[in-house]
C-alpha positions, 0 to 999 in steps of 0.5 A: 478385583482391581487390576494390579498389572504393570510392566517392568523393563517392557515385560508385562507382570500380573502385579508389581511384586518383584523379588530383587537380587538376593541369596533367596534366588538359590533356594528353589523351594522358597522361590516356588512358595513365593510364586504360589503366594503371588510373586510376579517376577524375579531379579537374579543376581548380576554376573560381574566381570571382576568375578569371572576374572577373579574366579578364573585366576583362582581356579587356575591357581588351584587346578595347577597347584598340585599338577605334575608333582611327580611322574606317576600323577599327571594331574590330580584334579578332575575336570570341573564342569561348574565353576565361575561364570558357568556355575552362575548360568547353571543356577540361573537355568535351573531357576528359569526351569523351575518357575513360570514367571519372568526372571531378569538377569544381567551381565555387568562388564565393559571390557572386550577381550577379543 
C-alpha cells in the first residue's frame, strides 16, 4: 500500500485526512466512527477573545439579574462550573481523551488584560 503519511503543523500524520473545525467535533460517537474509518487528525473550533468577553458579560448579567431580590434569598443561582471558555476547554479535553489521533486547537485573541 502507498505511504500516505504527511505532516501538518509539524506533526506527523498517517494520512492527509483531517476533519476541519465544524460542529461534528461535539459528537464524540461520530468522531470515533471517523477515526475508525481512517481520520488522521482533528482541527477543533477556535476559542475567540470576543466569545470569552461576551459570554462573561452575559453570564454576569444572568447571574446578577435576580440576586438579592429580597432578604430571604441571597442568590438563587448555583455556581456554574462549565460556561464560556471553561465549557469550550472542557469539551476539548473530552475530545482529546476520546480519540487516539492529534487534535489541533487554537485561541484567537490579541489583548493582554494584565
